[in-house]
Jmol script that loads the backbone (N, CA, C; Angstrom):
load data "model"
ATOM      1  N   MET A   1      61.990  88.839 132.046  1.00  0.00           N
ATOM      2  CA  MET A   1      61.860  89.792 133.122  1.00  0.00           C
ATOM      3  C   MET A   1      62.862  90.923 132.932  1.00  0.00           C
ATOM      4  N   ILE A   2      62.485  92.072 133.423  1.00  0.00           N
ATOM      5  CA  ILE A   2      63.333  93.256 133.334  1.00  0.00           C
ATOM      6  C   ILE A   2      63.587  93.776 134.743  1.00  0.00           C
ATOM      7  N   ARG A   3      64.839  94.061 135.032  1.00  0.00           N
ATOM      8  CA  ARG A   3      65.223  94.674 136.310  1.00  0.00           C
ATOM      9  C   ARG A   3      65.385  96.172 136.100  1.00  0.00           C
ATOM     10  N   HIS A   4      64.992  96.935 137.112  1.00  0.00           N
ATOM     11  CA  HIS A   4      65.022  98.397 137.088  1.00  0.00           C
ATOM     12  C   HIS A   4      65.702  98.818 138.383  1.00  0.00           C
ATOM     13  N   LEU A   5      66.905  99.356 138.276  1.00  0.00           N
ATOM     14  CA  LEU A   5      67.728  99.684 139.433  1.00  0.00           C
ATOM     15  C   LEU A   5      67.879 101.196 139.556  1.00  0.00           C
ATOM     16  N   LEU A   6      67.554 101.723 140.734  1.00  0.00           N
ATOM     17  CA  LEU A   6      67.719 103.145 141.023  1.00  0.00           C
ATOM     18  C   LEU A   6      68.737 103.293 142.146  1.00  0.00           C
ATOM     19  N   LEU A   7      69.738 104.126 141.930  1.00  0.00           N
ATOM     20  CA  LEU A   7      70.666 104.527 142.985  1.00  0.00           C
ATOM     21  C   LEU A   7      70.322 105.966 143.308  1.00  0.00           C
ATOM     22  N   VAL A   8      70.030 106.242 144.568  1.00  0.00           N
ATOM     23  CA  VAL A   8      69.455 107.525 144.945  1.00  0.00           C
ATOM     24  C   VAL A   8      70.359 108.287 145.911  1.00  0.00           C
ATOM     25  N   LYS A   9      70.556 109.545 145.600  1.00  0.00           N
ATOM     26  CA  LYS A   9      71.222 110.488 146.497  1.00  0.00           C
ATOM     27  C   LYS A   9      70.157 111.511 146.884  1.00  0.00           C
ATOM     28  N   PHE A  10      69.761 111.486 148.150  1.00  0.00           N
ATOM     29  CA  PHE A  10      68.734 112.410 148.616  1.00  0.00           C
ATOM     30  C   PHE A  10      69.326 113.776 148.943  1.00  0.00           C
ATOM     31  N   LYS A  11      68.487 114.795 148.851  1.00  0.00           N
ATOM     32  CA  LYS A  11      68.882 116.142 149.255  1.00  0.00           C
ATOM     33  C   LYS A  11      69.146 116.156 150.760  1.00  0.00           C
ATOM     34  N   PRO A  12      70.063 117.003 151.217  1.00  0.00           N
ATOM     35  CA  PRO A  12      70.344 117.091 152.658  1.00  0.00           C
ATOM     36  C   PRO A  12      69.115 117.482 153.482  1.00  0.00           C
ATOM     37  N   THR A  13      68.147 118.146 152.876  1.00  0.00           N
ATOM     38  CA  THR A  13      66.943 118.556 153.595  1.00  0.00           C
ATOM     39  C   THR A  13      65.935 117.415 153.761  1.00  0.00           C
ATOM     40  N   SER A  14      66.147 116.329 153.060  1.00  0.00           N
ATOM     41  CA  SER A  14      65.278 115.160 153.152  1.00  0.00           C
ATOM     42  C   SER A  14      65.579 114.417 154.453  1.00  0.00           C
ATOM     43  N   ASN A  15      64.534 113.899 155.106  1.00  0.00           N
ATOM     44  CA  ASN A  15      64.755 113.219 156.389  1.00  0.00           C
ATOM     45  C   ASN A  15      64.190 111.798 156.375  1.00  0.00           C
ATOM     46  N   GLU A  16      64.323 111.107 157.494  1.00  0.00           N
ATOM     47  CA  GLU A  16      63.882 109.713 157.587  1.00  0.00           C
ATOM     48  C   GLU A  16      62.381 109.563 157.333  1.00  0.00           C
ATOM     49  N   ALA A  17      61.580 110.500 157.789  1.00  0.00           N
ATOM     50  CA  ALA A  17      60.138 110.432 157.535  1.00  0.00           C
ATOM     51  C   ALA A  17      59.848 110.528 156.035  1.00  0.00           C
ATOM     52  N   ASP A  18      60.579 111.392 155.340  1.00  0.00           N
ATOM     53  CA  ASP A  18      60.437 111.499 153.888  1.00  0.00           C
ATOM     54  C   ASP A  18      60.815 110.181 153.227  1.00  0.00           C
ATOM     55  N   HIS A  19      61.932 109.611 153.661  1.00  0.00           N
ATOM     56  CA  HIS A  19      62.415 108.351 153.085  1.00  0.00           C
ATOM     57  C   HIS A  19      61.395 107.242 153.301  1.00  0.00           C
ATOM     58  N   GLU A  20      60.802 107.201 154.482  1.00  0.00           N
ATOM     59  CA  GLU A  20      59.819 106.159 154.780  1.00  0.00           C
ATOM     60  C   GLU A  20      58.573 106.318 153.913  1.00  0.00           C
ATOM     61  N   GLU A  21      58.113 107.528 153.717  1.00  0.00           N
ATOM     62  CA  GLU A  21      56.964 107.759 152.846  1.00  0.00           C
ATOM     63  C   GLU A  21      57.267 107.299 151.417  1.00  0.00           C
ATOM     64  N   ILE A  22      58.442 107.614 150.937  1.00  0.00           N
ATOM     65  CA  ILE A  22      58.858 107.215 149.588  1.00  0.00           C
ATOM     66  C   ILE A  22      58.974 105.696 149.506  1.00  0.00           C
ATOM     67  N   ARG A  23      59.572 105.090 150.523  1.00  0.00           N
ATOM     68  CA  ARG A  23      59.705 103.620 150.554  1.00  0.00           C
ATOM     69  C   ARG A  23      58.330 102.958 150.464  1.00  0.00           C
ATOM     70  N   GLU A  24      57.390 103.431 151.244  1.00  0.00           N
ATOM     71  CA  GLU A  24      56.036 102.865 151.231  1.00  0.00           C
ATOM     72  C   GLU A  24      55.393 102.993 149.856  1.00  0.00           C
ATOM     73  N   GLU A  25      55.602 104.124 149.199  1.00  0.00           N
ATOM     74  CA  GLU A  25      55.066 104.312 147.845  1.00  0.00           C
ATOM     75  C   GLU A  25      55.651 103.271 146.885  1.00  0.00           C
ATOM     76  N   PHE A  26      56.967 103.110 146.927  1.00  0.00           N
ATOM     77  CA  PHE A  26      57.599 102.110 146.055  1.00  0.00           C
ATOM     78  C   PHE A  26      57.121 100.702 146.372  1.00  0.00           C
ATOM     79  N   MET A  27      57.085 100.357 147.647  1.00  0.00           N
ATOM     80  CA  MET A  27      56.755  98.993 148.045  1.00  0.00           C
ATOM     81  C   MET A  27      55.327  98.601 147.662  1.00  0.00           C
ATOM     82  N   SER A  28      54.447  99.566 147.494  1.00  0.00           N
ATOM     83  CA  SER A  28      53.063  99.263 147.132  1.00  0.00           C
ATOM     84  C   SER A  28      52.849  99.129 145.621  1.00  0.00           C
ATOM     85  N   MET A  29      53.867  99.393 144.824  1.00  0.00           N
ATOM     86  CA  MET A  29      53.705  99.365 143.368  1.00  0.00           C
ATOM     87  C   MET A  29      53.238  98.014 142.819  1.00  0.00           C
ATOM     88  N   PRO A  30      53.719  96.870 143.319  1.00  0.00           N
ATOM     89  CA  PRO A  30      53.226  95.607 142.747  1.00  0.00           C
ATOM     90  C   PRO A  30      51.703  95.428 142.880  1.00  0.00           C
ATOM     91  N   GLU A  31      51.110  95.974 143.939  1.00  0.00           N
ATOM     92  CA  GLU A  31      49.664  95.874 144.110  1.00  0.00           C
ATOM     93  C   GLU A  31      48.917  96.920 143.290  1.00  0.00           C
ATOM     94  N   ARG A  32      49.606  97.975 142.910  1.00  0.00           N
ATOM     95  CA  ARG A  32      48.948  99.105 142.250  1.00  0.00           C
ATOM     96  C   ARG A  32      49.135  99.144 140.744  1.00  0.00           C
ATOM     97  N   VAL A  33      50.201  98.496 140.247  1.00  0.00           N
ATOM     98  CA  VAL A  33      50.515  98.592 138.819  1.00  0.00           C
ATOM     99  C   VAL A  33      50.760  97.192 138.251  1.00  0.00           C
ATOM    100  N   GLU A  34      49.932  96.821 137.306  1.00  0.00           N
ATOM    101  CA  GLU A  34      50.091  95.524 136.653  1.00  0.00           C
ATOM    102  C   GLU A  34      51.427  95.472 135.909  1.00  0.00           C
ATOM    103  N   GLY A  35      52.133  94.374 136.087  1.00  0.00           N
ATOM    104  CA  GLY A  35      53.429  94.197 135.435  1.00  0.00           C
ATOM    105  C   GLY A  35      54.605  94.436 136.348  1.00  0.00           C
ATOM    106  N   VAL A  36      54.378  95.081 137.509  1.00  0.00           N
ATOM    107  CA  VAL A  36      55.439  95.228 138.502  1.00  0.00           C
ATOM    108  C   VAL A  36      55.385  93.976 139.370  1.00  0.00           C
ATOM    109  N   VAL A  37      56.422  93.162 139.276  1.00  0.00           N
ATOM    110  CA  VAL A  37      56.458  91.879 139.976  1.00  0.00           C
ATOM    111  C   VAL A  37      56.900  92.049 141.422  1.00  0.00           C
ATOM    112  N   SER A  38      57.954  92.836 141.627  1.00  0.00           N
ATOM    113  CA  SER A  38      58.474  93.003 142.987  1.00  0.00           C
ATOM    114  C   SER A  38      59.273  94.299 143.092  1.00  0.00           C
ATOM    115  N   VAL A  39      59.444  94.744 144.348  1.00  0.00           N
ATOM    116  CA  VAL A  39      60.233  95.933 144.648  1.00  0.00           C
ATOM    117  C   VAL A  39      61.035  95.648 145.914  1.00  0.00           C
ATOM    118  N   GLU A  40      62.298  96.018 145.882  1.00  0.00           N
ATOM    119  CA  GLU A  40      63.147  95.985 147.074  1.00  0.00           C
ATOM    120  C   GLU A  40      63.636  97.396 147.326  1.00  0.00           C
ATOM    121  N   TRP A  41      63.831  97.720 148.596  1.00  0.00           N
ATOM    122  CA  TRP A  41      64.328  99.033 149.018  1.00  0.00           C
ATOM    123  C   TRP A  41      65.460  98.765 149.993  1.00  0.00           C
ATOM    124  N   GLY A  42      66.574  99.434 149.828  1.00  0.00           N
ATOM    125  CA  GLY A  42      67.676  99.246 150.756  1.00  0.00           C
ATOM    126  C   GLY A  42      68.471 100.513 150.952  1.00  0.00           C
ATOM    127  N   GLU A  43      69.148 100.557 152.092  1.00  0.00           N
ATOM    128  CA  GLU A  43      70.020 101.680 152.410  1.00  0.00           C
ATOM    129  C   GLU A  43      71.453 101.179 152.412  1.00  0.00           C
ATOM    130  N   ASN A  44      72.342 101.956 151.804  1.00  0.00           N
ATOM    131  CA  ASN A  44      73.737 101.553 151.704  1.00  0.00           C
ATOM    132  C   ASN A  44      74.331 101.279 153.078  1.00  0.00           C
ATOM    133  N   ASP A  45      74.970 100.124 153.200  1.00  0.00           N
ATOM    134  CA  ASP A  45      75.708  99.819 154.424  1.00  0.00           C
ATOM    135  C   ASP A  45      77.071  99.213 154.101  1.00  0.00           C
ATOM    136  N   SER A  46      77.561  99.514 152.899  1.00  0.00           N
ATOM    137  CA  SER A  46      78.856  99.004 152.485  1.00  0.00           C
ATOM    138  C   SER A  46      79.979  99.679 153.269  1.00  0.00           C
ATOM    139  N   PRO A  47      80.922  98.888 153.763  1.00  0.00           N
ATOM    140  CA  PRO A  47      82.059  99.471 154.478  1.00  0.00           C
ATOM    141  C   PRO A  47      83.144 100.013 153.541  1.00  0.00           C
ATOM    142  N   GLU A  48      82.962  99.853 152.224  1.00  0.00           N
ATOM    143  CA  GLU A  48      84.004 100.241 151.272  1.00  0.00           C
ATOM    144  C   GLU A  48      84.108 101.738 151.026  1.00  0.00           C
ATOM    145  N   GLY A  49      83.053 102.498 151.324  1.00  0.00           N
ATOM    146  CA  GLY A  49      83.101 103.946 151.138  1.00  0.00           C
ATOM    147  C   GLY A  49      83.167 104.391 149.693  1.00  0.00           C
ATOM    148  N   LYS A  50      82.560 103.635 148.793  1.00  0.00           N
ATOM    149  CA  LYS A  50      82.617 103.952 147.366  1.00  0.00           C
ATOM    150  C   LYS A  50      81.249 104.325 146.803  1.00  0.00           C
ATOM    151  N   ASN A  51      80.307 104.694 147.659  1.00  0.00           N
ATOM    152  CA  ASN A  51      78.944 104.962 147.202  1.00  0.00           C
ATOM    153  C   ASN A  51      78.747 106.367 146.636  1.00  0.00           C
ATOM    154  N   GLU A  52      79.767 107.242 146.753  1.00  0.00           N
ATOM    155  CA  GLU A  52      79.732 108.577 146.148  1.00  0.00           C
ATOM    156  C   GLU A  52      78.496 109.392 146.552  1.00  0.00           C
ATOM    157  N   GLY A  53      77.999 109.147 147.769  1.00  0.00           N
ATOM    158  CA  GLY A  53      76.861 109.905 148.268  1.00  0.00           C
ATOM    159  C   GLY A  53      75.505 109.297 147.960  1.00  0.00           C
ATOM    160  N   TYR A  54      75.486 108.224 147.171  1.00  0.00           N
ATOM    161  CA  TYR A  54      74.232 107.526 146.890  1.00  0.00           C
ATOM    162  C   TYR A  54      73.945 106.627 148.091  1.00  0.00           C
ATOM    163  N   THR A  55      72.836 106.884 148.747  1.00  0.00           N
ATOM    164  CA  THR A  55      72.567 106.227 150.027  1.00  0.00           C
ATOM    165  C   THR A  55      71.492 105.157 149.964  1.00  0.00           C
ATOM    166  N   HIS A  56      70.641 105.182 148.938  1.00  0.00           N
ATOM    167  CA  HIS A  56      69.523 104.251 148.872  1.00  0.00           C
ATOM    168  C   HIS A  56      69.444 103.592 147.497  1.00  0.00           C
ATOM    169  N   VAL A  57      68.876 102.383 147.508  1.00  0.00           N
ATOM    170  CA  VAL A  57      68.700 101.605 146.290  1.00  0.00           C
ATOM    171  C   VAL A  57      67.251 101.156 146.202  1.00  0.00           C
ATOM    172  N   VAL A  58      66.691 101.267 145.007  1.00  0.00           N
ATOM    173  CA  VAL A  58      65.398 100.664 144.708  1.00  0.00           C
ATOM    174  C   VAL A  58      65.648  99.675 143.586  1.00  0.00           C
ATOM    175  N   PHE A  59      65.184  98.443 143.787  1.00  0.00           N
ATOM    176  CA  PHE A  59      65.399  97.363 142.824  1.00  0.00           C
ATOM    177  C   PHE A  59      64.025  96.804 142.465  1.00  0.00           C
ATOM    178  N   MET A  60      63.591  97.069 141.251  1.00  0.00           N
ATOM    179  CA  MET A  60      62.267  96.639 140.809  1.00  0.00           C
ATOM    180  C   MET A  60      62.403  95.560 139.742  1.00  0.00           C
ATOM    181  N   THR A  61      61.417  94.693 139.694  1.00  0.00           N
ATOM    182  CA  THR A  61      61.342  93.682 138.645  1.00  0.00           C
ATOM    183  C   THR A  61      60.023  93.835 137.914  1.00  0.00           C
ATOM    184  N   PHE A  62      60.118  93.910 136.589  1.00  0.00           N
ATOM    185  CA  PHE A  62      58.936  93.954 135.733  1.00  0.00           C
ATOM    186  C   PHE A  62      58.788  92.595 135.057  1.00  0.00           C
ATOM    187  N   ALA A  63      57.556  92.194 134.828  1.00  0.00           N
ATOM    188  CA  ALA A  63      57.298  90.896 134.205  1.00  0.00           C
ATOM    189  C   ALA A  63      57.900  90.818 132.807  1.00  0.00           C
ATOM    190  N   ASN A  64      57.836  91.942 132.081  1.00  0.00           N
ATOM    191  CA  ASN A  64      58.285  91.979 130.691  1.00  0.00           C
ATOM    192  C   ASN A  64      58.285  93.436 130.224  1.00  0.00           C
ATOM    193  N   GLU A  65      58.537  93.635 128.946  1.00  0.00           N
ATOM    194  CA  GLU A  65      58.559  95.002 128.397  1.00  0.00           C
ATOM    195  C   GLU A  65      57.202  95.680 128.550  1.00  0.00           C
ATOM    196  N   GLU A  66      56.147  94.942 128.354  1.00  0.00           N
ATOM    197  CA  GLU A  66      54.809  95.506 128.521  1.00  0.00           C
ATOM    198  C   GLU A  66      54.611  96.003 129.957  1.00  0.00           C
ATOM    199  N   GLY A  67      55.088  95.235 130.933  1.00  0.00           N
ATOM    200  CA  GLY A  67      54.988  95.652 132.332  1.00  0.00           C
ATOM    201  C   GLY A  67      55.783  96.917 132.605  1.00  0.00           C
ATOM    202  N   ARG A  68      56.983  97.003 132.026  1.00  0.00           N
ATOM    203  CA  ARG A  68      57.797  98.209 132.206  1.00  0.00           C
ATOM    204  C   ARG A  68      57.098  99.433 131.606  1.00  0.00           C
ATOM    205  N   GLN A  69      56.595  99.288 130.396  1.00  0.00           N
ATOM    206  CA  GLN A  69      55.916 100.399 129.743  1.00  0.00           C
ATOM    207  C   GLN A  69      54.654 100.800 130.508  1.00  0.00           C
ATOM    208  N   ASN A  70      53.946  99.812 131.033  1.00  0.00           N
ATOM    209  CA  ASN A  70      52.756 100.106 131.827  1.00  0.00           C
ATOM    210  C   ASN A  70      53.125 100.934 133.053  1.00  0.00           C
ATOM    211  N   TYR A  71      54.203 100.557 133.729  1.00  0.00           N
ATOM    212  CA  TYR A  71      54.657 101.293 134.908  1.00  0.00           C
ATOM    213  C   TYR A  71      55.107 102.706 134.551  1.00  0.00           C
ATOM    214  N   LEU A  72      55.937 102.828 133.523  1.00  0.00           N
ATOM    215  CA  LEU A  72      56.526 104.123 133.192  1.00  0.00           C
ATOM    216  C   LEU A  72      55.481 105.192 132.888  1.00  0.00           C
ATOM    217  N   PHE A  73      54.349 104.790 132.335  1.00  0.00           N
ATOM    218  CA  PHE A  73      53.335 105.761 131.940  1.00  0.00           C
ATOM    219  C   PHE A  73      52.049 105.651 132.771  1.00  0.00           C
ATOM    220  N   HIS A  74      52.139 104.956 133.889  1.00  0.00           N
ATOM    221  CA  HIS A  74      50.965 104.725 134.748  1.00  0.00           C
ATOM    222  C   HIS A  74      50.726 105.918 135.673  1.00  0.00           C
ATOM    223  N   PRO A  75      49.469 106.269 135.940  1.00  0.00           N
ATOM    224  CA  PRO A  75      49.174 107.356 136.886  1.00  0.00           C
ATOM    225  C   PRO A  75      49.757 107.125 138.286  1.00  0.00           C
ATOM    226  N   GLU A  76      49.875 105.877 138.704  1.00  0.00           N
ATOM    227  CA  GLU A  76      50.466 105.589 140.022  1.00  0.00           C
ATOM    228  C   GLU A  76      51.963 105.924 140.045  1.00  0.00           C
ATOM    229  N   HIS A  77      52.624 105.747 138.916  1.00  0.00           N
ATOM    230  CA  HIS A  77      54.030 106.133 138.816  1.00  0.00           C
ATOM    231  C   HIS A  77      54.152 107.651 138.885  1.00  0.00           C
ATOM    232  N   GLU A  78      53.238 108.346 138.226  1.00  0.00           N
ATOM    233  CA  GLU A  78      53.237 109.813 138.283  1.00  0.00           C
ATOM    234  C   GLU A  78      53.003 110.295 139.724  1.00  0.00           C
ATOM    235  N   ALA A  79      52.111 109.630 140.448  1.00  0.00           N
ATOM    236  CA  ALA A  79      51.856 109.990 141.850  1.00  0.00           C
ATOM    237  C   ALA A  79      53.090 109.719 142.709  1.00  0.00           C
ATOM    238  N   LEU A  80      53.779 108.626 142.444  1.00  0.00           N
ATOM    239  CA  LEU A  80      55.020 108.310 143.156  1.00  0.00           C
ATOM    240  C   LEU A  80      56.056 109.400 142.914  1.00  0.00           C
ATOM    241  N   LYS A  81      56.201 109.831 141.675  1.00  0.00           N
ATOM    242  CA  LYS A  81      57.182 110.866 141.356  1.00  0.00           C
ATOM    243  C   LYS A  81      56.887 112.177 142.069  1.00  0.00           C
ATOM    244  N   GLU A  82      55.623 112.484 142.281  1.00  0.00           N
ATOM    245  CA  GLU A  82      55.276 113.708 143.007  1.00  0.00           C
ATOM    246  C   GLU A  82      55.818 113.700 144.434  1.00  0.00           C
ATOM    247  N   VAL A  83      55.862 112.518 145.042  1.00  0.00           N
ATOM    248  CA  VAL A  83      56.387 112.368 146.400  1.00  0.00           C
ATOM    249  C   VAL A  83      57.911 112.270 146.383  1.00  0.00           C
ATOM    250  N   PHE A  84      58.461 111.587 145.400  1.00  0.00           N
ATOM    251  CA  PHE A  84      59.877 111.211 145.349  1.00  0.00           C
ATOM    252  C   PHE A  84      60.789 112.316 144.810  1.00  0.00           C
ATOM    253  N   VAL A  85      60.447 112.856 143.654  1.00  0.00           N
ATOM    254  CA  VAL A  85      61.336 113.771 142.926  1.00  0.00           C
ATOM    255  C   VAL A  85      61.768 114.994 143.745  1.00  0.00           C
ATOM    256  N   PRO A  86      60.904 115.615 144.545  1.00  0.00           N
ATOM    257  CA  PRO A  86      61.357 116.790 145.303  1.00  0.00           C
ATOM    258  C   PRO A  86      62.492 116.507 146.292  1.00  0.00           C
ATOM    259  N   HIS A  87      62.721 115.236 146.603  1.00  0.00           N
ATOM    260  CA  HIS A  87      63.753 114.875 147.580  1.00  0.00           C
ATOM    261  C   HIS A  87      65.052 114.384 146.940  1.00  0.00           C
ATOM    262  N   ILE A  88      65.082 114.270 145.628  1.00  0.00           N
ATOM    263  CA  ILE A  88      66.242 113.714 144.930  1.00  0.00           C
ATOM    264  C   ILE A  88      67.277 114.796 144.644  1.00  0.00           C
ATOM    265  N   GLU A  89      68.495 114.565 145.097  1.00  0.00           N
ATOM    266  CA  GLU A  89      69.621 115.399 144.682  1.00  0.00           C
ATOM    267  C   GLU A  89      70.196 114.868 143.377  1.00  0.00           C
ATOM    268  N   ASP A  90      70.294 113.533 143.283  1.00  0.00           N
ATOM    269  CA  ASP A  90      70.795 112.893 142.066  1.00  0.00           C
ATOM    270  C   ASP A  90      70.289 111.456 142.052  1.00  0.00           C
ATOM    271  N   ILE A  91      70.213 110.894 140.852  1.00  0.00           N
ATOM    272  CA  ILE A  91      69.734 109.524 140.700  1.00  0.00           C
ATOM    273  C   ILE A  91      70.407 108.888 139.495  1.00  0.00           C
ATOM    274  N   ILE A  92      70.684 107.606 139.614  1.00  0.00           N
ATOM    275  CA  ILE A  92      71.178 106.797 138.503  1.00  0.00           C
ATOM    276  C   ILE A  92      70.131 105.716 138.268  1.00  0.00           C
ATOM    277  N   VAL A  93      69.724 105.548 137.021  1.00  0.00           N
ATOM    278  CA  VAL A  93      68.729 104.537 136.669  1.00  0.00           C
ATOM    279  C   VAL A  93      69.346 103.609 135.632  1.00  0.00           C
ATOM    280  N   VAL A  94      69.292 102.309 135.912  1.00  0.00           N
ATOM    281  CA  VAL A  94      69.799 101.297 134.980  1.00  0.00           C
ATOM    282  C   VAL A  94      68.751 100.197 134.869  1.00  0.00           C
ATOM    283  N   ASP A  95      68.402  99.833 133.651  1.00  0.00           N
ATOM    284  CA  ASP A  95      67.515  98.704 133.396  1.00  0.00           C
ATOM    285  C   ASP A  95      68.286  97.646 132.629  1.00  0.00           C
ATOM    286  N   TYR A  96      67.923  96.387 132.867  1.00  0.00           N
ATOM    287  CA  TYR A  96      68.487  95.313 132.066  1.00  0.00           C
ATOM    288  C   TYR A  96      67.491  94.166 131.991  1.00  0.00           C
ATOM    289  N   THR A  97      67.553  93.439 130.882  1.00  0.00           N
ATOM    290  CA  THR A  97      66.656  92.322 130.645  1.00  0.00           C
ATOM    291  C   THR A  97      67.375  91.035 130.995  1.00  0.00           C
ATOM    292  N   LEU A  98      66.677  90.180 131.754  1.00  0.00           N
ATOM    293  CA  LEU A  98      67.232  88.874 132.088  1.00  0.00           C
ATOM    294  C   LEU A  98      67.117  87.965 130.880  1.00  0.00           C
ATOM    295  N   PRO A  99      68.126  87.130 130.655  1.00  0.00           N
ATOM    296  CA  PRO A  99      68.034  86.213 129.518  1.00  0.00           C
ATOM    297  C   PRO A  99      66.880  85.223 129.722  1.00  0.00           C
ATOM    298  N   ALA A 100      66.252  84.867 128.628  1.00  0.00           N
ATOM    299  CA  ALA A 100      65.102  83.930 128.689  1.00  0.00           C
ATOM    300  C   ALA A 100      65.556  82.525 129.014  1.00  0.00           C
TER     301      ALA A 100
END
end "model"
wireframe off; spacefill off
backbone 0.3
color backbone group
């Protein structure tokens, strides 16, 4: 399995309705794209104050490399980006493979 972690800093012009639309798009990916096992969405609530303006997290799990590649080049991913990208001020993306 492969984990795909996004740390998101939204533009100041982005609002809760925008965030909810984006969340719904992400959450529907397992039903729309083969190889996407699960998606989690969360908003930072750490009391440590070390988030550097990154307020949201998306945590995706892919079944394997084939699932990741299917997602990355899938039309549903392109449709998600059309909704998501205009609201991003900055993003950090990290993937890692779980040991077998």
